[in-house]
TORKOL-4160 file (C-alpha; in steps of 0.2 Angstrom, whole numbers, padded with zeros to 4 digits, m for minus):
438
<pt num="1" X="m0110" Y="m0032" Z="m0099"/>
<pt num="2" X="m0124" Y="m0036" Z="m0111"/>
<pt num="3" X="m0140" Y="m0027" Z="m0109"/>
<pt num="4" X="m0157" Y="m0030" Z="m0117"/>
<pt num="5" X="m0165" Y="m0016" Z="m0126"/>
<pt num="6" X="m0179" Y="m0009" Z="m0114"/>
<pt num="7" X="m0190" Y="m0005" Z="m0129"/>
<pt num="8" X="m0200" Y="0011" Z="m0132"/>
<pt num="9" X="m0206" Y="0021" Z="m0117"/>
<pt num="10" X="m0223" Y="0017" Z="m0112"/>
<pt num="11" X="m0235" Y="0025" Z="m0100"/>
<pt num="12" X="m0230" Y="0012" Z="m0087"/>
<pt num="13" X="m0211" Y="0016" Z="m0089"/>
<pt num="14" X="m0202" Y="0032" Z="m0084"/>
<pt num="15" X="m0195" Y="0043" Z="m0098"/>
<pt num="16" X="m0176" Y="0045" Z="m0101"/>
<pt num="17" X="m0175" Y="0059" Z="m0089"/>
<pt num="18" X="m0184" Y="0050" Z="m0076"/>
<pt num="19" X="m0173" Y="0035" Z="m0079"/>
<pt num="20" X="m0157" Y="0045" Z="m0076"/>
<pt num="21" X="m0164" Y="0053" Z="m0060"/>
<pt num="22" X="m0169" Y="0036" Z="m0054"/>
<pt num="23" X="m0151" Y="0029" Z="m0058"/>
<pt num="24" X="m0143" Y="0043" Z="m0049"/>
<pt num="25" X="m0154" Y="0041" Z="m0034"/>
<pt num="26" X="m0150" Y="0022" Z="m0033"/>
<pt num="27" X="m0131" Y="0025" Z="m0036"/>
<pt num="28" X="m0131" Y="0037" Z="m0021"/>
<pt num="29" X="m0140" Y="0025" Z="m0011"/>
<pt num="30" X="m0129" Y="0011" Z="m0015"/>
<pt num="31" X="m0113" Y="0021" Z="m0012"/>
<pt num="32" X="m0118" Y="0026" Z="0006"/>
<pt num="33" X="m0114" Y="0008" Z="0011"/>
<pt num="34" X="m0095" Y="0009" Z="0012"/>
<pt num="35" X="m0080" Y="0006" Z="0022"/>
<pt num="36" X="m0068" Y="0021" Z="0021"/>
<pt num="37" X="m0058" Y="0022" Z="0036"/>
<pt num="38" X="m0051" Y="0039" Z="0042"/>
<pt num="39" X="m0032" Y="0040" Z="0046"/>
<pt num="40" X="m0028" Y="0051" Z="0061"/>
<pt num="41" X="m0011" Y="0044" Z="0065"/>
<pt num="42" X="0005" Y="0039" Z="0056"/>
<pt num="43" X="0015" Y="0028" Z="0067"/>
<pt num="44" X="0016" Y="0038" Z="0084"/>
<pt num="45" X="0013" Y="0054" Z="0075"/>
<pt num="46" X="m0005" Y="0062" Z="0077"/>
<pt num="47" X="m0010" Y="0070" Z="0060"/>
<pt num="48" X="m0014" Y="0089" Z="0061"/>
<pt num="49" X="m0027" Y="0085" Z="0047"/>
<pt num="50" X="m0034" Y="0068" Z="0046"/>
<pt num="51" X="m0035" Y="0059" Z="0029"/>
<pt num="52" X="m0047" Y="0047" Z="0021"/>
<pt num="53" X="m0044" Y="0030" Z="0013"/>
<pt num="54" X="m0054" Y="0032" Z="m0004"/>
<pt num="55" X="m0071" Y="0024" Z="m0004"/>
<pt num="56" X="m0073" Y="0006" Z="m0007"/>
<pt num="57" X="m0087" Y="m0006" Z="m0005"/>
<pt num="58" X="m0091" Y="m0022" Z="0004"/>
<pt num="59" X="m0094" Y="m0038" Z="m0006"/>
<pt num="60" X="m0113" Y="m0036" Z="m0003"/>
<pt num="61" X="m0113" Y="m0018" Z="m0009"/>
<pt num="62" X="m0102" Y="m0021" Z="m0024"/>
<pt num="63" X="m0114" Y="m0035" Z="m0029"/>
<pt num="64" X="m0129" Y="m0023" Z="m0029"/>
<pt num="65" X="m0120" Y="m0012" Z="m0042"/>
<pt num="66" X="m0123" Y="m0026" Z="m0055"/>
<pt num="67" X="m0141" Y="m0030" Z="m0050"/>
<pt num="68" X="m0149" Y="m0013" Z="m0049"/>
<pt num="69" X="m0161" Y="m0007" Z="m0062"/>
<pt num="70" X="m0153" Y="0004" Z="m0075"/>
<pt num="71" X="m0137" Y="0003" Z="m0065"/>
<pt num="72" X="m0127" Y="m0003" Z="m0080"/>
<pt num="73" X="m0129" Y="0014" Z="m0088"/>
<pt num="74" X="m0121" Y="0024" Z="m0074"/>
<pt num="75" X="m0105" Y="0025" Z="m0064"/>
<pt num="76" X="m0110" Y="0010" Z="m0054"/>
<pt num="77" X="m0109" Y="m0001" Z="m0070"/>
<pt num="78" X="m0091" Y="0006" Z="m0072"/>
<pt num="79" X="m0086" Y="0003" Z="m0054"/>
<pt num="80" X="m0092" Y="m0015" Z="m0056"/>
<pt num="81" X="m0083" Y="m0018" Z="m0072"/>
<pt num="82" X="m0067" Y="m0011" Z="m0065"/>
<pt num="83" X="m0066" Y="m0025" Z="m0052"/>
<pt num="84" X="m0055" Y="m0040" Z="m0058"/>
<pt num="85" X="m0066" Y="m0055" Z="m0054"/>
<pt num="86" X="m0069" Y="m0068" Z="m0048"/>
<pt num="87" X="m0055" Y="m0078" Z="m0040"/>
<pt num="88" X="m0059" Y="m0094" Z="m0032"/>
<pt num="89" X="m0050" Y="m0109" Z="m0024"/>
<pt num="90" X="m0052" Y="m0128" Z="m0025"/>
<pt num="91" X="m0041" Y="m0135" Z="m0011"/>
<pt num="92" X="m0038" Y="m0153" Z="m0008"/>
<pt num="93" X="m0032" Y="m0162" Z="0008"/>
<pt num="94" X="m0034" Y="m0180" Z="0001"/>
<pt num="95" X="m0019" Y="m0180" Z="m0011"/>
<pt num="96" X="m0028" Y="m0173" Z="m0026"/>
<pt num="97" X="m0022" Y="m0158" Z="m0035"/>
<pt num="98" X="m0027" Y="m0141" Z="m0029"/>
<pt num="99" X="m0032" Y="m0127" Z="m0041"/>
<pt num="100" X="m0039" Y="m0110" Z="m0043"/>
<pt num="101" X="m0052" Y="m0102" Z="m0054"/>
<pt num="102" X="m0056" Y="m0086" Z="m0062"/>
<pt num="103" X="m0074" Y="m0082" Z="m0068"/>
<pt num="104" X="m0083" Y="m0066" Z="m0073"/>
<pt num="105" X="m0098" Y="m0073" Z="m0063"/>
<pt num="106" X="m0100" Y="m0073" Z="m0044"/>
<pt num="107" X="m0098" Y="m0088" Z="m0034"/>
<pt num="108" X="m0113" Y="m0100" Z="m0034"/>
<pt num="109" X="m0106" Y="m0112" Z="m0021"/>
<pt num="110" X="m0112" Y="m0105" Z="m0004"/>
<pt num="111" X="m0095" Y="m0112" Z="0004"/>
<pt num="112" X="m0086" Y="m0098" Z="m0007"/>
<pt num="113" X="m0088" Y="m0082" Z="0003"/>
<pt num="114" X="m0084" Y="m0067" Z="m0008"/>
<pt num="115" X="m0074" Y="m0052" Z="m0003"/>
<pt num="116" X="m0067" Y="m0036" Z="m0012"/>
<pt num="117" X="m0048" Y="m0035" Z="m0010"/>
<pt num="118" X="m0036" Y="m0020" Z="m0013"/>
<pt num="119" X="m0023" Y="m0028" Z="m0024"/>
<pt num="120" X="m0010" Y="m0015" Z="m0018"/>
<pt num="121" X="m0012" Y="m0016" Z="0001"/>
<pt num="122" X="m0020" Y="0001" Z="0006"/>
<pt num="123" X="m0010" Y="0000" Z="0023"/>
<pt num="124" X="0006" Y="0002" Z="0013"/>
<pt num="125" X="0005" Y="0022" Z="0012"/>
<pt num="126" X="0004" Y="0023" Z="0031"/>
<pt num="127" X="0017" Y="0010" Z="0034"/>
<pt num="128" X="0029" Y="0018" Z="0023"/>
<pt num="129" X="0027" Y="0036" Z="0030"/>
<pt num="130" X="0029" Y="0028" Z="0048"/>
<pt num="131" X="0045" Y="0020" Z="0043"/>
<pt num="132" X="0052" Y="0038" Z="0039"/>
<pt num="133" X="0049" Y="0045" Z="0056"/>
<pt num="134" X="0065" Y="0048" Z="0065"/>
<pt num="135" X="0077" Y="0062" Z="0069"/>
<pt num="136" X="0079" Y="0068" Z="0051"/>
<pt num="137" X="0060" Y="0068" Z="0048"/>
<pt num="138" X="0050" Y="0069" Z="0063"/>
<pt num="139" X="0031" Y="0071" Z="0067"/>
<pt num="140" X="0033" Y="0090" Z="0067"/>
<pt num="141" X="0041" Y="0089" Z="0049"/>
<pt num="142" X="0027" Y="0078" Z="0043"/>
<pt num="143" X="0014" Y="0089" Z="0049"/>
<pt num="144" X="0023" Y="0105" Z="0043"/>
<pt num="145" X="0024" Y="0097" Z="0025"/>
<pt num="146" X="0007" Y="0089" Z="0024"/>
<pt num="147" X="m0003" Y="0102" Z="0034"/>
<pt num="148" X="0006" Y="0118" Z="0029"/>
<pt num="149" X="0012" Y="0115" Z="0011"/>
<pt num="150" X="0003" Y="0101" Z="0002"/>
<pt num="151" X="m0012" Y="0090" Z="0005"/>
<pt num="152" X="m0008" Y="0072" Z="0012"/>
<pt num="153" X="m0025" Y="0067" Z="0005"/>
<pt num="154" X="m0018" Y="0069" Z="m0012"/>
<pt num="155" X="m0006" Y="0054" Z="m0009"/>
<pt num="156" X="m0020" Y="0043" Z="m0002"/>
<pt num="157" X="m0031" Y="0048" Z="m0016"/>
<pt num="158" X="m0020" Y="0038" Z="m0028"/>
<pt num="159" X="m0026" Y="0022" Z="m0019"/>
<pt num="160" X="m0040" Y="0012" Z="m0028"/>
<pt num="161" X="m0056" Y="0020" Z="m0027"/>
<pt num="162" X="m0075" Y="0016" Z="m0030"/>
<pt num="163" X="m0080" Y="0034" Z="m0029"/>
<pt num="164" X="m0091" Y="0036" Z="m0044"/>
<pt num="165" X="m0083" Y="0054" Z="m0047"/>
<pt num="166" X="m0065" Y="0047" Z="m0046"/>
<pt num="167" X="m0065" Y="0028" Z="m0051"/>
<pt num="168" X="m0048" Y="0021" Z="m0049"/>
<pt num="169" X="m0044" Y="0003" Z="m0053"/>
<pt num="170" X="m0036" Y="m0009" Z="m0041"/>
<pt num="171" X="m0049" Y="m0020" Z="m0034"/>
<pt num="172" X="m0051" Y="m0039" Z="m0036"/>
<pt num="173" X="m0066" Y="m0050" Z="m0031"/>
<pt num="174" X="m0060" Y="m0066" Z="m0023"/>
<pt num="175" X="m0064" Y="m0080" Z="m0011"/>
<pt num="176" X="m0063" Y="m0073" Z="0007"/>
<pt num="177" X="m0050" Y="m0085" Z="0013"/>
<pt num="178" X="m0038" Y="m0081" Z="m0001"/>
<pt num="179" X="m0040" Y="m0063" Z="0003"/>
<pt num="180" X="m0037" Y="m0066" Z="0021"/>
<pt num="181" X="m0021" Y="m0076" Z="0017"/>
<pt num="182" X="m0015" Y="m0062" Z="0006"/>
<pt num="183" X="m0017" Y="m0050" Z="0021"/>
<pt num="184" X="m0006" Y="m0061" Z="0032"/>
<pt num="185" X="0007" Y="m0062" Z="0019"/>
<pt num="186" X="0008" Y="m0044" Z="0014"/>
<pt num="187" X="0005" Y="m0034" Z="0030"/>
<pt num="188" X="0001" Y="m0044" Z="0046"/>
<pt num="189" X="0014" Y="m0058" Z="0046"/>
<pt num="190" X="0012" Y="m0075" Z="0053"/>
<pt num="191" X="0017" Y="m0072" Z="0071"/>
<pt num="192" X="0000" Y="m0064" Z="0075"/>
<pt num="193" X="m0009" Y="m0075" Z="0088"/>
<pt num="194" X="m0025" Y="m0074" Z="0077"/>
<pt num="195" X="m0016" Y="m0082" Z="0062"/>
<pt num="196" X="m0011" Y="m0097" Z="0074"/>
<pt num="197" X="m0030" Y="m0098" Z="0079"/>
<pt num="198" X="m0036" Y="m0099" Z="0061"/>
<pt num="199" X="m0023" Y="m0112" Z="0056"/>
<pt num="200" X="m0023" Y="m0123" Z="0071"/>
<pt num="201" X="m0024" Y="m0140" Z="0063"/>
<pt num="202" X="m0013" Y="m0150" Z="0051"/>
<pt num="203" X="m0028" Y="m0150" Z="0038"/>
<pt num="204" X="m0029" Y="m0131" Z="0040"/>
<pt num="205" X="m0011" Y="m0128" Z="0038"/>
<pt num="206" X="m0011" Y="m0138" Z="0022"/>
<pt num="207" X="m0025" Y="m0128" Z="0015"/>
<pt num="208" X="m0015" Y="m0112" Z="0020"/>
<pt num="209" X="0000" Y="m0118" Z="0011"/>
<pt num="210" X="m0011" Y="m0121" Z="m0005"/>
<pt num="211" X="m0018" Y="m0103" Z="m0003"/>
<pt num="212" X="m0001" Y="m0096" Z="m0002"/>
<pt num="213" X="0004" Y="m0105" Z="m0018"/>
<pt num="214" X="m0011" Y="m0098" Z="m0027"/>
<pt num="215" X="m0007" Y="m0080" Z="m0021"/>
<pt num="216" X="0010" Y="m0081" Z="m0028"/>
<pt num="217" X="0004" Y="m0088" Z="m0044"/>
<pt num="218" X="m0008" Y="m0074" Z="m0046"/>
<pt num="219" X="0005" Y="m0060" Z="m0043"/>
<pt num="220" X="0017" Y="m0069" Z="m0054"/>
<pt num="221" X="0006" Y="m0075" Z="m0069"/>
<pt num="222" X="m0011" Y="m0067" Z="m0069"/>
<pt num="223" X="m0012" Y="m0052" Z="m0081"/>
<pt num="224" X="m0027" Y="m0044" Z="m0072"/>
<pt num="225" X="m0018" Y="m0044" Z="m0055"/>
<pt num="226" X="m0002" Y="m0038" Z="m0061"/>
<pt num="227" X="m0009" Y="m0024" Z="m0071"/>
<pt num="228" X="m0019" Y="m0017" Z="m0056"/>
<pt num="229" X="m0004" Y="m0019" Z="m0045"/>
<pt num="230" X="0007" Y="m0010" Z="m0057"/>
<pt num="231" X="m0005" Y="0004" Z="m0060"/>
<pt num="232" X="m0008" Y="0008" Z="m0042"/>
<pt num="233" X="0010" Y="0007" Z="m0038"/>
<pt num="234" X="0014" Y="0020" Z="m0052"/>
<pt num="235" X="0001" Y="0032" Z="m0045"/>
<pt num="236" X="0008" Y="0031" Z="m0027"/>
<pt num="237" X="0026" Y="0032" Z="m0034"/>
<pt num="238" X="0020" Y="0047" Z="m0044"/>
<pt num="239" X="0014" Y="0056" Z="m0029"/>
<pt num="240" X="0030" Y="0054" Z="m0019"/>
<pt num="241" X="0040" Y="0059" Z="m0035"/>
<pt num="242" X="0029" Y="0075" Z="m0035"/>
<pt num="243" X="0033" Y="0078" Z="m0017"/>
<pt num="244" X="0052" Y="0077" Z="m0021"/>
<pt num="245" X="0049" Y="0090" Z="m0035"/>
<pt num="246" X="0040" Y="0101" Z="m0023"/>
<pt num="247" X="0053" Y="0101" Z="m0009"/>
<pt num="248" X="0067" Y="0104" Z="m0022"/>
<pt num="249" X="0059" Y="0119" Z="m0029"/>
<pt num="250" X="0052" Y="0126" Z="m0013"/>
<pt num="251" X="0064" Y="0129" Z="0002"/>
<pt num="252" X="0054" Y="0120" Z="0015"/>
<pt num="253" X="0060" Y="0124" Z="0033"/>
<pt num="254" X="0059" Y="0111" Z="0046"/>
<pt num="255" X="0048" Y="0115" Z="0061"/>
<pt num="256" X="0056" Y="0126" Z="0075"/>
<pt num="257" X="0069" Y="0133" Z="0064"/>
<pt num="258" X="0080" Y="0117" Z="0062"/>
<pt num="259" X="0086" Y="0120" Z="0044"/>
<pt num="260" X="0079" Y="0115" Z="0027"/>
<pt num="261" X="0069" Y="0099" Z="0025"/>
<pt num="262" X="0080" Y="0086" Z="0016"/>
<pt num="263" X="0069" Y="0071" Z="0016"/>
<pt num="264" X="0067" Y="0062" Z="m0001"/>
<pt num="265" X="0051" Y="0052" Z="m0004"/>
<pt num="266" X="0052" Y="0044" Z="m0022"/>
<pt num="267" X="0068" Y="0034" Z="m0022"/>
<pt num="268" X="0065" Y="0030" Z="m0003"/>
<pt num="269" X="0048" Y="0023" Z="m0007"/>
<pt num="270" X="0054" Y="0013" Z="m0022"/>
<pt num="271" X="0067" Y="0004" Z="m0011"/>
<pt num="272" X="0055" Y="0002" Z="0003"/>
<pt num="273" X="0042" Y="m0007" Z="m0007"/>
<pt num="274" X="0055" Y="m0018" Z="m0016"/>
<pt num="275" X="0061" Y="m0023" Z="0000"/>
<pt num="276" X="0043" Y="m0026" Z="0007"/>
<pt num="277" X="0039" Y="m0037" Z="m0008"/>
<pt num="278" X="0055" Y="m0047" Z="m0006"/>
<pt num="279" X="0051" Y="m0049" Z="0012"/>
<pt num="280" X="0034" Y="m0056" Z="0008"/>
<pt num="281" X="0043" Y="m0070" Z="m0001"/>
<pt num="282" X="0056" Y="m0074" Z="0012"/>
<pt num="283" X="0044" Y="m0073" Z="0027"/>
<pt num="284" X="0031" Y="m0084" Z="0018"/>
<pt num="285" X="0043" Y="m0097" Z="0013"/>
<pt num="286" X="0051" Y="m0097" Z="0030"/>
<pt num="287" X="0034" Y="m0101" Z="0038"/>
<pt num="288" X="0029" Y="m0113" Z="0024"/>
<pt num="289" X="0046" Y="m0123" Z="0024"/>
<pt num="290" X="0045" Y="m0125" Z="0043"/>
<pt num="291" X="0027" Y="m0132" Z="0042"/>
<pt num="292" X="0031" Y="m0143" Z="0027"/>
<pt num="293" X="0046" Y="m0150" Z="0037"/>
<pt num="294" X="0036" Y="m0153" Z="0052"/>
<pt num="295" X="0022" Y="m0162" Z="0043"/>
<pt num="296" X="0034" Y="m0172" Z="0033"/>
<pt num="297" X="0042" Y="m0178" Z="0049"/>
<pt num="298" X="0026" Y="m0182" Z="0058"/>
<pt num="299" X="0024" Y="m0201" Z="0058"/>
<pt num="300" X="0007" Y="m0199" Z="0066"/>
<pt num="301" X="0000" Y="m0189" Z="0051"/>
<pt num="302" X="m0016" Y="m0198" Z="0044"/>
<pt num="303" X="m0015" Y="m0206" Z="0027"/>
<pt num="304" X="m0025" Y="m0193" Z="0018"/>
<pt num="305" X="m0015" Y="m0178" Z="0025"/>
<pt num="306" X="0001" Y="m0188" Z="0021"/>
<pt num="307" X="m0004" Y="m0189" Z="0003"/>
<pt num="308" X="m0009" Y="m0171" Z="0003"/>
<pt num="309" X="0008" Y="m0164" Z="0009"/>
<pt num="310" X="0017" Y="m0176" Z="m0002"/>
<pt num="311" X="0007" Y="m0170" Z="m0017"/>
<pt num="312" X="0009" Y="m0151" Z="m0012"/>
<pt num="313" X="0028" Y="m0154" Z="m0012"/>
<pt num="314" X="0028" Y="m0162" Z="m0029"/>
<pt num="315" X="0015" Y="m0150" Z="m0037"/>
<pt num="316" X="0028" Y="m0139" Z="m0045"/>
<pt num="317" X="0021" Y="m0124" Z="m0036"/>
<pt num="318" X="0031" Y="m0125" Z="m0020"/>
<pt num="319" X="0049" Y="m0120" Z="m0017"/>
<pt num="320" X="0059" Y="m0105" Z="m0013"/>
<pt num="321" X="0059" Y="m0100" Z="m0032"/>
<pt num="322" X="0040" Y="m0101" Z="m0032"/>
<pt num="323" X="0036" Y="m0093" Z="m0015"/>
<pt num="324" X="0042" Y="m0075" Z="m0020"/>
<pt num="325" X="0035" Y="m0060" Z="m0029"/>
<pt num="326" X="0042" Y="m0058" Z="m0047"/>
<pt num="327" X="0043" Y="m0039" Z="m0048"/>
<pt num="328" X="0047" Y="m0038" Z="m0066"/>
<pt num="329" X="0028" Y="m0032" Z="m0070"/>
<pt num="330" X="0031" Y="m0016" Z="m0060"/>
<pt num="331" X="0036" Y="m0002" Z="m0072"/>
<pt num="332" X="0040" Y="0012" Z="m0060"/>
<pt num="333" X="0035" Y="0026" Z="m0072"/>
<pt num="334" X="0044" Y="0042" Z="m0068"/>
<pt num="335" X="0028" Y="0052" Z="m0069"/>
<pt num="336" X="0025" Y="0064" Z="m0055"/>
<pt num="337" X="0006" Y="0068" Z="m0052"/>
<pt num="338" X="m0001" Y="0085" Z="m0049"/>
<pt num="339" X="m0001" Y="0089" Z="m0030"/>
<pt num="340" X="m0015" Y="0099" Z="m0022"/>
<pt num="341" X="m0008" Y="0113" Z="m0011"/>
<pt num="342" X="m0014" Y="0116" Z="0006"/>
<pt num="343" X="m0026" Y="0130" Z="0009"/>
<pt num="344" X="m0014" Y="0139" Z="0020"/>
<pt num="345" X="0001" Y="0136" Z="0008"/>
<pt num="346" X="0000" Y="0154" Z="0002"/>
<pt num="347" X="0003" Y="0161" Z="0019"/>
<pt num="348" X="0020" Y="0166" Z="0024"/>
<pt num="349" X="0017" Y="0159" Z="0042"/>
<pt num="350" X="0009" Y="0142" Z="0044"/>
<pt num="351" X="0003" Y="0137" Z="0062"/>
<pt num="352" X="0001" Y="0119" Z="0067"/>
<pt num="353" X="m0011" Y="0113" Z="0080"/>
<pt num="354" X="m0003" Y="0108" Z="0097"/>
<pt num="355" X="m0011" Y="0091" Z="0098"/>
<pt num="356" X="0002" Y="0081" Z="0089"/>
<pt num="357" X="0015" Y="0070" Z="0097"/>
<pt num="358" X="0029" Y="0081" Z="0090"/>
<pt num="359" X="0038" Y="0096" Z="0098"/>
<pt num="360" X="0027" Y="0110" Z="0091"/>
<pt num="361" X="0023" Y="0122" Z="0105"/>
<pt num="362" X="0012" Y="0137" Z="0107"/>
<pt num="363" X="0020" Y="0152" Z="0098"/>
<pt num="364" X="0019" Y="0169" Z="0104"/>
<pt num="365" X="0024" Y="0184" Z="0093"/>
<pt num="366" X="0025" Y="0203" Z="0096"/>
<pt num="367" X="0010" Y="0214" Z="0091"/>
<pt num="368" X="0012" Y="0232" Z="0086"/>
<pt num="369" X="0008" Y="0244" Z="0101"/>
<pt num="370" X="m0011" Y="0249" Z="0099"/>
<pt num="371" X="m0018" Y="0261" Z="0111"/>
<pt num="372" X="m0034" Y="0257" Z="0119"/>
<pt num="373" X="m0046" Y="0266" Z="0130"/>
<pt num="374" X="m0046" Y="0253" Z="0144"/>
<pt num="375" X="m0028" Y="0249" Z="0148"/>
<pt num="376" X="m0011" Y="0247" Z="0141"/>
<pt num="377" X="m0008" Y="0240" Z="0124"/>
<pt num="378" X="m0005" Y="0221" Z="0123"/>
<pt num="379" X="0013" Y="0216" Z="0120"/>
<pt num="380" X="0010" Y="0199" Z="0114"/>
<pt num="381" X="m0004" Y="0188" Z="0107"/>
<pt num="382" X="m0005" Y="0170" Z="0109"/>
<pt num="383" X="m0008" Y="0161" Z="0092"/>
<pt num="384" X="m0017" Y="0147" Z="0101"/>
<pt num="385" X="m0026" Y="0155" Z="0116"/>
<pt num="386" X="m0034" Y="0144" Z="0129"/>
<pt num="387" X="m0051" Y="0136" Z="0124"/>
<pt num="388" X="m0061" Y="0148" Z="0135"/>
<pt num="389" X="m0054" Y="0162" Z="0125"/>
<pt num="390" X="m0057" Y="0154" Z="0108"/>
<pt num="391" X="m0075" Y="0151" Z="0113"/>
<pt num="392" X="m0079" Y="0167" Z="0121"/>
<pt num="393" X="m0092" Y="0178" Z="0112"/>
<pt num="394" X="m0084" Y="0194" Z="0119"/>
<pt num="395" X="m0067" Y="0202" Z="0116"/>
<pt num="396" X="m0055" Y="0204" Z="0130"/>
<pt num="397" X="m0056" Y="0220" Z="0140"/>
<pt num="398" X="m0040" Y="0226" Z="0133"/>
<pt num="399" X="m0047" Y="0225" Z="0115"/>
<pt num="400" X="m0065" Y="0230" Z="0119"/>
<pt num="401" X="m0063" Y="0247" Z="0111"/>
<pt num="402" X="m0055" Y="0249" Z="0094"/>
<pt num="403" X="m0048" Y="0266" Z="0088"/>
<pt num="404" X="m0059" Y="0274" Z="0075"/>
<pt num="405" X="m0044" Y="0274" Z="0063"/>
<pt num="406" X="m0043" Y="0255" Z="0063"/>
<pt num="407" X="m0055" Y="0248" Z="0051"/>
<pt num="408" X="m0065" Y="0233" Z="0058"/>
<pt num="409" X="m0058" Y="0217" Z="0051"/>
<pt num="410" X="m0066" Y="0205" Z="0063"/>
<pt num="411" X="m0074" Y="0188" Z="0057"/>
<pt num="412" X="m0087" Y="0180" Z="0066"/>
<pt num="413" X="m0093" Y="0162" Z="0066"/>
<pt num="414" X="m0105" Y="0153" Z="0078"/>
<pt num="415" X="m0098" Y="0153" Z="0095"/>
<pt num="416" X="m0082" Y="0163" Z="0090"/>
<pt num="417" X="m0078" Y="0181" Z="0087"/>
<pt num="418" X="m0061" Y="0184" Z="0081"/>
<pt num="419" X="m0054" Y="0202" Z="0082"/>
<pt num="420" X="m0040" Y="0205" Z="0069"/>
<pt num="421" X="m0029" Y="0221" Z="0073"/>
<pt num="422" X="m0023" Y="0232" Z="0059"/>
<pt num="423" X="m0008" Y="0224" Z="0050"/>
<pt num="424" X="m0013" Y="0207" Z="0056"/>
<pt num="425" X="m0022" Y="0192" Z="0048"/>
<pt num="426" X="m0032" Y="0177" Z="0054"/>
<pt num="427" X="m0025" Y="0161" Z="0047"/>
<pt num="428" X="m0041" Y="0152" Z="0053"/>
<pt num="429" X="m0032" Y="0138" Z="0061"/>
<pt num="430" X="m0042" Y="0122" Z="0065"/>
<pt num="431" X="m0041" Y="0126" Z="0084"/>
<pt num="432" X="m0051" Y="0143" Z="0081"/>
<pt num="433" X="m0044" Y="0161" Z="0079"/>
<pt num="434" X="m0026" Y="0162" Z="0075"/>
<pt num="435" X="m0019" Y="0180" Z="0074"/>
<pt num="436" X="m0002" Y="0183" Z="0064"/>
<pt num="437" X="0005" Y="0200" Z="0063"/>
<pt num="438" X="0018" Y="0206" Z="0050"/>
């Protein structure tokens, strides 16, 4: 973006240091307004450790990035420049040709409501992992892998991001109705009642057909959309390839001693995503062809709408060969990313919380006999004691007095006091104190 020379610093202007401080202050203020959902569940499986979708801004917040004072010099300017923009629509329901536009400038027409779109649908990661859940890779396995070994957040971090510390391309600014139609095509489908409510008249159906043709054109012909689609896909693919490398070089046991984990991610994801894109074409064409046939056979259709549907069919942008995603722009680079290890990955024993939908149960392991002055030695210690015990500020009576030969290894935090006997360790599970003994 072109910026005028601000000229020499005067008494009325802040110096360079003040400018930088002002810019950082504005950037942090702008980036508070975000929509970054937290993922707590994959399919029917409750995650032991929730993950976040990387930060992204609403249309209004993104627009502010380009309008703020000195914003062009900081990360905000980069974030704004990374957005592929602006995709508009010019529909016609009177027999005239429909078209689309791409401009570096925001929409001036108030009828064009802008939006920011993830070109590679952000829901795909969740949908793919949910598709894996079954007898060979269940909820317990998912949480064992992503809570005890590697961070699932690393996979989600490959999605497009507007975090100024980790900007990743993959956003397109487009007309809100185009963005909405893309969502129906790529993730939600056309049988959802809300879709029928939005396209509940012949005129709106024709507009929907034209939007679908535009979306297919963008994915099959627009270099900006194709580049971002490919780049994001390679990052996600690289994360799953890295998981396969990790599993192959580390003998990962399935939960509850059910043998080695054999689930593969990279090749499975590639086939899943290729099938998804094929289904986008077949499902969209299925809906479109049904509506085109219905409108063509409707003898009561008005003259303008009759011209519009005839023009759509003869536009050269409709047909089974047009209503599909050409996947030739996807390069599928075999480049695994660097995974972040879980904080407890160094421990020999990893303990999962009990609040998942899997079959993990409270584990009880033997403790060495340790004499105490108040009663017999405990024979077992629950890894996840009842909440009343976890929140207690006093030790159980059987552990109230420690032998002088046992050094104090307790760790305290507000509301908790964990006693760790000799030969044991506290793995600091999310639920509170968790004692593991060798």
